[in-house]
N, C-alpha and C positions, 0 to 999 in steps of 0.2 A: 540784454545787458543787466537789467534789473534782476533777472533770475540768477545770473552768474554772481552778482554782488550778494544776493541773499544766501546762495550756497556757500560762498567764501566766508561770509559773516557767521553762518552756522558752524562751519568747520573750525573757525577761529575760536568761537565761543566754547565748542566742545573741547578743544585743546586746552583752553584756559581752565575749564572745569576739571579736566583730567589731571592737570599738573598743579592745581591749586593746593596750598598747604592744608592738610587735614588735621583735625584734632585727634589727640591720642585716644585709642579705645579705652573705655572704662572711665573716661572723664568728659568725653564729648557731650554726654547727656546731662552733665551737671547744670542745674539751674540755680539762680540766686535764691529762688523760693525753697530749695532744699535746706538752706541754712536758716532762713528767716522765720521767726515765730509767727503764729497766727494772731490775728486781731490788730494788726498795725497797717496803716497806709503810709506811703512814703512820698515825699516831695519830689516831683519829677525834675525839678531844677537842680537837684543835687546829683552829681555824677555817681554812677555805680562803679564799683571797682573795675569791672570789665571795660567800661568806657575809656578808662585811662590805661589799663594794663594791656588790653587787647585779648585777654583770656579770662575765663571765670576763675574765681578763687578756688584753689585746690587742683586746678588743671596742671599748673606748674608751680614750683616754688618761686614766690615773688622775689625778684631782684631787689636788693636794698635801695638802690637808686629809684627804682620804679615805685616802691612803697613811699618814699619821701615825696616823689612827684604827686602821688595821689593825695597825700596828706596836705601838701601845699595847695592843691586844687580845691580840697574841701574848705580850707581856710579862706580861699579867695572867693568861694561861692556862697558860703553860709555865714550869717551873722552870729551863729552859735559857736563858731570855732576860731581858736587862735593857734597859730603854729610858731614854734620857736626852736632855735638851735641853742642848746645849753652847754655844749662841750664837744670834744673830739676824742676819738679813740687813738691808740698808738699809730694806726695806719691812716690817721687823719680823716676817718669817716665821721660825719656829724652825728651827734647824739641829739635826738629831737624829742620834743614833748608837744602833744596835741591837747589843748584844753577845750572841753566841750561843756557848755552850760547855757542857761537862758541868756539871750542878748542883753537884757538889763544887767545881769551879773557881769557879763564880759566888759561892759562899760566901766565897771568899778572893780575889776578883778584885782588890781593892786591893793585896794583897800581890804578886800575880802581876805587876801593872802596875809596882809599885815595883821588883821584882826585875829587871825588864828593863833598868833603868839600869846594872846590872852589866855588860851587854854593852859598854858604853863604857869599862869599866875593863880595860885590857890585862893587868893583874896578877891579875885575879879568876880564881878556879878554878871553872869551870862544868862541869856535867854536861850536855852537849848532848843526850844521849839522853832525859833526864828533863825538860828545860826545855820548857814548852809553846811551840809556834810561834804567832805572831800573823799572821793573814791578814786584811788589810783591803781592802774593796771600796768605791771611790768612783764614783758614777754621774752621768753627764750633766752635766759641768761646763759644757758648751754646752747651754743649756736646750732647744733645739729638736732635740737628738739623743736622742729620747725612748725608744728601745728600751732604753737603759741603766736609767733610773729604773723603767720598767715591769717590767723583768726582776728588779729588786731584790725585788719582791713574791714572786716565785717562789723566789728564793734564800733569803729569810727563811722562807718556808713550808717549803721542803725541809729546811733544817738545823734547824728547830724540830720538825718532825713526823716525819721519817724515823727509823724505829726502828733500822735497821741501822748507823747512824753513832754510836750512843751511846758506844761505847768509843773511837772515833776522837776524839770531842770531849774526851776526857780529856787529849789531847795538843795540841789546837788551840783557839785562841780566834779566833772570826770577828767582825770589826767591819764593820758595814754603815752607810755614809753614803749614804743613798738619793738625795740630790739635792745636788750640790755648788753648785748655782745655783738656789735656790728661786724667786727673783724671775723669772729668765729662763724657767724651766720653766713657771711659772704663766701667764706671758704667752703662751707657746707653746700649752700645753694648752687654754687658753680659746679661742684662735683655731681650732685644728683641730677641737675638739669643737663649737664654734659653727657651723662651716661643713661639718660632716660630713653627707653624705647617708646615708639608710638603704639606698640602692641605689648601691653603689660601682661606678665604672667604670675607675678607675685613670688617667684622663686627666691628664697632667702639667700641663695648663693650668687645671685646676680651682682654684677659690678656696681650698679647704681646704689645698692644697699651696703656695699662693703667699702666704706671710705678708706682712702689711703691715710697712713699715719701722718700727723697726729689726730686727724679728724677735725671736725668743726666745734667740738665741745668747748675748748678753751679759747682764750683771747690770743692776741698776737704772740705773746710769750708762753702760750699753752697753759695759762693759769685758769683754775676754776673760779670764775668770778662770783659764783654763788657761795664762796667761802670768804669773800673779801669785803662784805658790807661793814663788818666791824673793823677790819684791818686797814681798809682804804689805802692799799699800796699801788693801785693802778688808776689811771686817769678816768676810766669808765666808772669806777666806783666812787672816786672822789667827786666827780661832777654830779653823780646821781645822789649821793648822800647830801651834798649841798642843797640840791633841789628838795630832797625829802625834808630837811630841816627848815627850809623856807616855807613849805606847805603844811607840814604835819598832817598828812592824810589820815583820816579816821580808819579807813580800810585800805590795805594794800594787797593786791592780787598778784600772785607769783606763779607763772605758767611753766610747767615742765612736762617731760615725757619719761616713761619707764619702759620696762621690757615689753616686747611685742605680745607675749602671751599673758598679758595682764588685762585689767579692765580700766577703771578710773578711780583715782583716790582724791578725796577732799578731807580736810580736817574736821574734827579734832584728830590728833595723832594718838600714839600709845599713851594712855593717861599717866602711867608710872614714870614716863620719861619727860614730863614737863619740867622745865627749869624752875626751881623754887622762887626765883625772883619775878616770875610772871604772875600777876595777880589772878585770883580765882575768877574775878569778874570778866577778865579777858577770855578765859576758858569757857565761861558760861555763854558769853555772847557768840563765841565761835560755834558752840553747840547749836545755838538758836539759828544762826545763819546756815548751818549745815542742813537744816530742814528745808530751806529754800532750794539748796543744791539737789537734794534728794528728789524733791518734787519735779524739778526741771529735767533731771535725768530720766525719771520714770515716764514723763510725758513723751519723750522721744524713744523710749524703750532701750536705753543704754544701761549697762550694768555698772555698778559702782561699789565702793566700800570706804569705810573710815575706821579710825581707832586701831589701825594696824600698820606695820611696816615703817612708818615715819614718826619722828619725834620733834619736840619743840624744846631742844636743849641748847645747842650751840647758837650763839647770837650772831653768827656771821652769815646766815642764810637770808634770802630776801623775804622769807615767810616768818622768820623769828626776830630779825632786827626790829621790825615794827612792834613786836610784842613788848620789847623793853623800852619803847618810846610812848606807850599809852595808846598806840594804834592796834589794829587787829590784822595780823598777817594771815593770809589764806594761801595755802599751797594747793595747786592743782597738778596732778600727775596723770597724764593720759598715756595709755598703751601706744607705743610708737610704731608707725608704719615704716619709719626710717627712709623711706623713699615715697613713691606714689602708690604702691600696692605691695602688700606682703602677706603671705600665708600666715595664719595663726591658729591656735587651738580653738578659737571661737569662729573660725571661718576667715575668708579674705578680709584683710584690714586695709581699707582705702584711706588715702591721705585726706580726702574730703570728710570722711566720717570722723577722723581725729580732730579736724578743724571745727566741725559742727559741735562736738562735745565741748571744746574749749570756749567757743563763742557762747553757747548756752549758759556756761558758768558765769560769763560776764553779765548776762541778763539776770540770772538768779541773784547775783550779788547786788545788782542795782535794785532789784525788787526788795531785797532784805534791807538795804540802806534806806530806801524810801519809807518802809514801814517802821524801822527801828531807829530812825534818825535822832530823835531826842535822847533816847537811852544811850546811843553810841556816843553822842556829843558829851553827855554827862559823864560817861565812863572815862573818856579821855581827860576831862577836867579833874575828875576824882583821882585819877592816876597820879597827877602831879600834886594834888592836895596831899594825898597820903605819902607821897615821896618826901615832902618837906617834913611831915609829921614823923616819919621813920628816921629821917636824918637828925631831927631834934632829939629823938630818943636814943640814937646810937651813941655809945660811949666813945667811939672813934669820931673825930671831927674833920680829919683830912688825911691825905696820903702825901708823903714826900718821896721823891726819887732823884737820883743823880749819880754821877761818876766823878771821881777825883781826877781822872786822867783823860777822859774822852768826852768832850762836850757834845760831839755829834750824835752819839747814841741817845743821850738825854734829850737833845733837841728833837730828834725824830719821834720819840715817844710823846713828847709834849705836842708836837705837830699832829700826830695821829689822834690824840684825845681831843684836841681843839676842834677838829673837823666834825665832831658830834655835838656841837653847840654846848660844850662844857667849858667853864671858866678855869683857866690855868694861870698860876702866878709864878713869876721868876723870883728866886731868892736873891736878895740884895746884899747879904752879908754871910760870912762863913759861920756855920753853927755846928754843934755836936749834939746828936740826939742818941741817947742810950749807948754812948761810946762810939757811934758811927759819925764821921765827919761828912758834912755836906757843904760844898763850895758855892759861893755866889756865881751867878752866870752859868753854872753847870748843873744846877739843881732846881727842881720845880715842886710846887705844892698845889694839890687839887683839893679844895674844900668839899666836903660832902653835903653841906647845906645849900643845895641848889637843885633845880627841877630834875636834873639828870642823875639824881642820887643812885637809882638802881643800876644805871649803866656804868657809873663810876665804880660801884661795888663789883660789877661784872668784870671790869678791867683789872681790878686789883686783888680780888678775893682768891684765897686758897681753899679749895673744896676737895675733901678726901672721903666724905661719906655720901652715899647715894642710895636712893630708893630702888634703883634698877642697876644691873651690872652690864647692860647692853647699851651701846651708843651708835647712832647712825653716823656720827662723825667723832671729833675729838671730845675728850672728857675734861680737858683743862686748857686754858689759854691765858694764864696769869701773865700780864704783859710785862711788868718789870723783870720777871724771870726770863722772858724771851729776849729782853734787851740786856740781860746780865747787869742790872743796875742795883745799887744799894737802894733799899726802899723800906718803908715802915709806916704804920698808922700813927697819927699824932693826936694827942689829947687836946682839949680846948685850951689848956694853959699854954702849951707850947705853940699852938696855932696863933693865939692872941699875941704872943711875944715876937712872932716871926716878922721880919722886915721884908716885905715882898712888894712886887709891882705886877699889875695884870698884864698879860700878853696882849699886844695890840694886833690888829689885822695885818700889819706890815711885818710882823714877827718873822725873823729869818735866822738861819744859822750864822753864828759870829764868824767874822773873817779872821784868818790867821795872819801872822806877821813874820818878817825876816829880821831877826835880831842880830845886831853887831855891825862891824865895819864891812864895807863892800870889798870886792876883790880879795877875799879871805883865802887862807891856805886850803881850807876845806869847809864843808857845811854838813850839818847833821840834823836829823829830826827823829823823835821817838816813834816807835811802831804802835803805841797805844791808841792813837787816833784812828777812828773808823776808816777814814779816807787815806791813811798812810799808804796802802797798796796802790791806790790811784796815783798818788804823787810819785811813788817809786817808778811806776810803769811809765809815766809821762817823761820822767828824766832819762830812763833807759831808751825810750823811743827817740828822744832828741840826741842820743849819742853820748851822754855824759857817763862818767865812770861811777857806777852805783854799787856800793858794797854793804854788807850786813855785818854787824859786830856781834860776836858770840860771847863776849864778856862786857861788863859795864865800863863806861868811860866817864871821867869827871872833868868838867870844863873849868876854866879859870874863874868863872862867875858862880861856881858851886853847883851849877846844873849837873844833875846825874842822868846820864843816858844809859838806860838799862839794856840788857840783852835784846837783840832784835832791832836796835836802832840802826838807822840808815845813814851812811856817809856818802857824800856827793863831792866830786871834784872833776877837774878837767882831765880828759884822757891824754895820753902821751901823743897819740898818732893822728889827731884830728885838729889841724891848724885852723879850720874855719870856726871852731868853737872858741869863744873868748870869755874872759872873766866878766866883762860887762854884760854879755849875753846871758851868762849863767845867772848873774844877779837878777836880771829882768825876769828870766824864767822862774826863778825861785820865788820872787815876789808875787808873781801871778799865781803860781801853784799854791803858795801859802794862803793867799786870799781866797782861792776857790775851795780849798780843802779844810780850812779852819786850823791848819797845823802851825805850830811855832817852829820855825827853822832857824837854827843857830849858826852863826858864822864863827869859825874856829881859826884863830890867828897863828897857832903853833901846833905841830903834831906831837909835841912832848906833853901829852895830856895825862891826867891822873887815871889810875886804873891801867888799862892797856893804852899804848901809843897808837897813833893813826896808821902806822905801818906794820902793826902786829899780825902775826900769822893766825891770830884768832879772829881775823876779819876776812870774809870771803867776798870775792867779786861775784855779783849776781848776773846770771844770763837772763836776758829779756824773755819772759814766758811766751812761748809759741804754743797755743793751746788748741787741741782738737777735742771737741765734745761729741761723744757717740750719741747719735739720734736715730730715729726710725724704728723699724721692726725689732721687737725684742727689748725695747727700752721704754720705761715708764715716762710718758711725755711730761707729766706734771713736774717730775724731778729734773728732767733735762731742761725744761723751761725755767726752773728756779735758778739753775746755774747760768744759763744764757742771760737771764734778766740781771743777775748779780754782776756779771762781768760787763755786760753791754750798757745797762742803764746806770748802775751805781759806780762802777770802777772805770768805765770808759776804756776797757781793754778789748781789742778785737779778738774774736774767737771763731774758729771754724766749726760749723755744724757738719760733722762727718757722718753720713748715712751708713748704717751697718751694711747695707747692700754694696757699698763701694769700698769697704774696708780692705778686702782681699787684694784689690788692685791699686789702692792709694799709696802714694809715696810718703811713708811715715817719717822720713828723715827731715821733713819740714817742721816737725813738732818736737818739743822737749817735754811737753805735758800732755797726757791723754786722760780725760775724765770719763769714767764709766758710771753713769747714774744707775739707780736701782732698776732692775729688770731681769728677766729670765735669760736673755740672750739666746733664745731658742733657735735662731738661724745661724749662730756661730758654731763652728766645729773645729776639727783638728787644724785645718789650714790657718784659720784666724788665730787660734791659740798659739801656734808656732810662730806666727808673724809677730804677735804681741809680745811673746816671750823674748824674741830676738831684739825687738826694739827696746824693751825695758832693760835687758841685760847690757845693751850698748850704752846705757846711761840715762835713759828716760825716767820720768816720774809718772807712775801710773796711780791714779786716785780712783778707788772703787768703793761703791756704796751699796749696802743692803744685799739684795739677792745676787748682785754682780759678784759678791764674794763667794757665793755658792758655786757660781760658774768657774771662777778662778780655781777653786778647790777641786772641782770635778775634772778640770783640764790639767791639774797638777802644776799650774804655774807657781802657786804658793801652797803652803800647808797651814790651814787655819782650823783650829780645834773648837768646835761648837758643842755646847751642852746638848745632848740628845734628849728627846722626849722619852720619858720612862714608859715602858709598856704598861698598859692598864692592867692592874690586877683584877682578878675575878671579883665582881661586886654583886650586891643584891640587885634585883631587877629594878630598873629605873622606868618611870612613866615615859612612854613614847612622846607625849606632848611636851616634855621638858628638854627634848634633844637640842633644839635651837638655842634655848636659854643657857643650857649648861655648856655647850661647845662655844657659843659666841662669847661668853664671859671670860674665856681663857685668852681671847685675842686682845693684845695691847693696841688699842686703836688710836690713842693720842694722849700721852701722859708725860708729865715733866718730872725729871729725876735730878738728884744731887750727884755730882761727879767731882773727882779730884784731878786737877791738871798739873803736870810738871811744867812749870813756867820757865825752867832752864832749858827745856827741849825746844828746838825750832818750831814745832807744832804749837807750843805754848807761848811763843813770843807775843808781846803786846798785851797780855792779860795781867791785870793788876793784882789779882788774887788767884789762889789755887782752887778755891771752891767756886764752881760754876754750875749752871743749870743746863741740861740737855733735853731735847725732845725726842721721844721714841714712839714709833707706830708700827712696831714689828715684834716678832718673837724669836729673834736671833740672839743667842746668848754666847758670846765669844770668850772662850777661856783666855786668860792672860798668857802671853808668850813666855817661853822659858828664859829668853834673854830679858833680864830685869830692866834694861834701858829702852825696850821696844814697846812699852805700853804708856804712851804719854798722857792718856786720859782713861781713867777707870771709874766705875761706880763706887760709891761709898758703901759701908756696911749697913747704912740706914738710907737707902736711896730715894724713897718716894718723897717727892716735893709737893706735887699738886695733880689731882686727877685719880682715875680708877686704875688699879692693876689687880689681877687675880692673885690671891695669896701664894699659890704655887709659883707663879712667875716672879713675884716679889723675892722669893727665896733664891730663885735661879739667877736673878740679875745681880745680886750682891757681889761686889768686888770683882765683877767681870770687866772685860775691856770694852771701851767705847771706840777707841782708836788704837790701831796697832800698825807698826812699821815693819815691813819685810824687805829683805835684801834679795835682789835677783841680778846676779852679775854685778855690773857697775851701776845699776839702777835701783830705784826704790819703789816698792808697792805700799801705798798708804791706804789701809783698810778702815773704812768708816762704817760702823754699825748703825749709828743714828744719822738723821738728816740734819746737817748744820744750817741748811738754807730754807727750812720749811716755810712755805707760803710767803716768802720775802719779808717775814716779820721777825725772824730769829737773828736780829742784828747782833745779839750777844754771842752767837756761835759762828757767824759768817767768817770770822777771822780764822777759825780752825781750818776751814776749807782754803781760804786765801793763803794761809801759811804753808799749806801743802803745795799750793801752786808756786809760790815765790821761793820757799826755803827747802822744799823737798830735795832739791839738788845739793843742798849743803849738809844733809844729815850724815853723820860719820858712819862708815861701814860697820864698825864694831858694835854700834848701838842698835842696828837693825837685826831682827831675828832671822 
C-alpha cells in the first residue's frame, strides 16, 4: 500500500512539474544582483520587488496596480518611506509619490517641505550645508517608454533597503513619481504583456513590438504630456506641477527612451540650443553631474553620449521646466527595446538591460547630489536672488492681458499662469493703455517683480532672434498670442496707478446671467464667448429651436448682437417644451458658460428682425472624427479633447479601418485630422465624396489636404518647392543643419480674418495669431470669398522661420472653403487646436463644425 502511495505521489509531482508555469526564456535567469551596484548590503526585512510581483524586474512589464502595491508595501515596512496619492488621471488611476529619506526627516517632512519656500526669498539667510537636498525622479511620461517606470521599482528598493546610505539620507530627500502617464503606460503594458511570447526572438516585426494605434505614448486623449509641463492643460500635469511647486526639487530626473539603434543620452544637450533664460550656473552644474553619469555607465560597460540630439529650449519638457525654476532638469534617453527583446545594430537589446541603465542613472544622480549638495542648494537660492535683481533692472514692470468680449479666455490664461506659483492680479476698473482698452473683471496684470520673473518672461516674451536655427520642438509659445488676447508690457507708472486685487485660491470663472423678463418672445447670446458653442449644443440637444444670425441685431436696451449671435426659442412641434423650462435651462447654461443671455420681448428688433431670412436654423452637429491608422494621434486627440472636455459635445471616434463599411448618414460633420491616410484609397474617396456632396461638412487639416487633392475630391493649389539650382559644393557635415532649418517646426504668425464670414464669427478683431508647424503653403482660391483667413504681408509674430519660407507664406491662405455638391470642404492649413492651449483659434474649428452648413454656395471655391 505504501509503495502504491509513493508511486502515485511521484506521478502527481511529475505532472505538476511538467505543467507548472515556466519563466520566459531570456528572462528566467535574471537575478536582482544583475541590477544592483556592488558595495551595498540590503535589509532583509524590506521586500524585494519579486516578493510582491511574483516575477523579477524586467521579466514582464509591471502592471501599474502591481507597482502601487509594491510601493505601499515599502511604506508599510520601512520607517524611511512615505506613500501618498496626489491626484488622478483622466481614467481615474492614482498618481502616487514615494518619499524616501532618513526616518528623522520623515518625522518632520512637512516642515522640511515648507522650509524650501525660503529658497525663493533672496533675503533669507540659509545654511546650504545643513539644508537637505531634494532629488525627484519622474518616470515614463511617454507611456510606452517602459524602462523608466520599471526601473523605479529598483530605485525604490535600493534607497529603502540599502544599509550604507542611512547617513546620506539625513541630507537628501528622494521623491519618486513612478509613472507620469498612468493611462498611457497601462495601455502599453497591457499590449506588450498580452503579446509576449515565452520564447523571445527579438524580431522587430513581432506583434509585441508593434503597438496598435495610437500606442501608449500619450495620455487618455493621446496628448504628449512631456509638452504639457508649462501648459498644464491635463490633470496629470496640473497635479504634478502643484507637487513640484510645493517641493521645489533641486534636481529633477526625467526618464525617456529613444530609437532602438541608439545608445544612451544624458545632458548637457546641444550647447547652442540652450534657452537664453536658463542661467549659466545651471548649465555648469549639469555638466558636473554628467561626469557622475559617465562614470556609472563606464562601470557597467554601457555606451552613452551627450551634447547632441537634444536641446534645452522649450520649457514644457520635464527636463527643461525645472531649469526655469532654479532646479536642474536631467533628461535620460535610453535606446528602447519596445518590448522584452529586440534586435539592434549593437546586438540583442533586452528589456532588462534598458532598465539597468536607467536605474544606474538614479544612483549616479544620488551620488552627485550627495557630493554637490551645498553648491546645488546655493545655486537654487542664487537663481531667485538674481531673478529679483533682473526684475528690478527691467524697464518693463508687468504684463497686462484681457479681452473686451470674452472673459473665459482671459480667465483660462490667468488660471494657467497661477498654477506655476505666480501672483496674478485682477483689474478692478476699466483702463486704456496705449489706446487699447482693458476691462475690469476680464483683464489681468502679472507683475514681473516676483521670484518667477524668468518664467513670467517665458510666458509673455516674443523672440525672433536665435543662436541656432534647429529646434527639437517649437520655437515660440507666446501665451497671450495663443489665447488671442490684447496684451502689452506696463511701465512702473502705469502699474502703480492700476487698481487691482490679487487672485485668491478660490478664483474661478465668473458666472453668466439671463437678462430680462421671463417667458420672452425669444432669447439671444453673442458668439464671442469661448463657451458659446457649448451653450448652443446643449440647447439643440434639448430640442429647442437654435438659429444663427448672419447680420447684426439691435435690442431695445441698445445691446448690439453681432454676426454669429445665437437665437433661441421654443419649436413649433414639441409641446413638452415649455417657456418655464426654457427659462430654467437658459439660467443654468448661462451660469455654467459665463455667457450673458438676453431675453427679447419683440421680434421687431433693430437691424434685422427675428424672422429674417438672414437667420439660419442650425442642425445639431453629429460629428465623426477619423482616427486610427493613417491619422496623427496627437491632432485627433486635440479635437477629441476640445469637444469632449471643453464643449461637452459627443463625438464618434471613427476608425479608418471601419470607414468603408460605416453608415455615414449618421453624421453631418466629418473631421479629418492631419495624417497621410495611407490606408485610404479610391473606395474611401468615392464614399467621402458622395457624403460631402449630399450636404455634409468635411473639415480637413494639414496633410489630409494632400490626400484630398490626390484623390481629386477638391483642387487645392500649393506653392511647390523650387528645384535646387546648381550650387557650390556644401560641406557634408552641414547637411542636417541646412535641411532642418527649412522646416517650420512651431512658429506664430499674423493673419487676417474675415469676421463677416461664418468661419470668422465671434472674433472681435480681424487681426489674429495662428500657429504653424508645417511647410504647406496654400495659394488663395480664385473665388475671392473663399479665403476667410489669410496671412499678412508681414506674417512673422514670434519664433523662427527660414527666410525662404517667410517669403512663401506671405498672403497665402490659412483657411479655404471648397464647394462639393451641396456640401462644404473646409481646408485648414494650420492647427487651430494645438496642444489644447490655442484657445484663441479653437473657435475657427468650432465655427466650421457649427456654421459650415450655413456657408453660401456662391462663396465657396
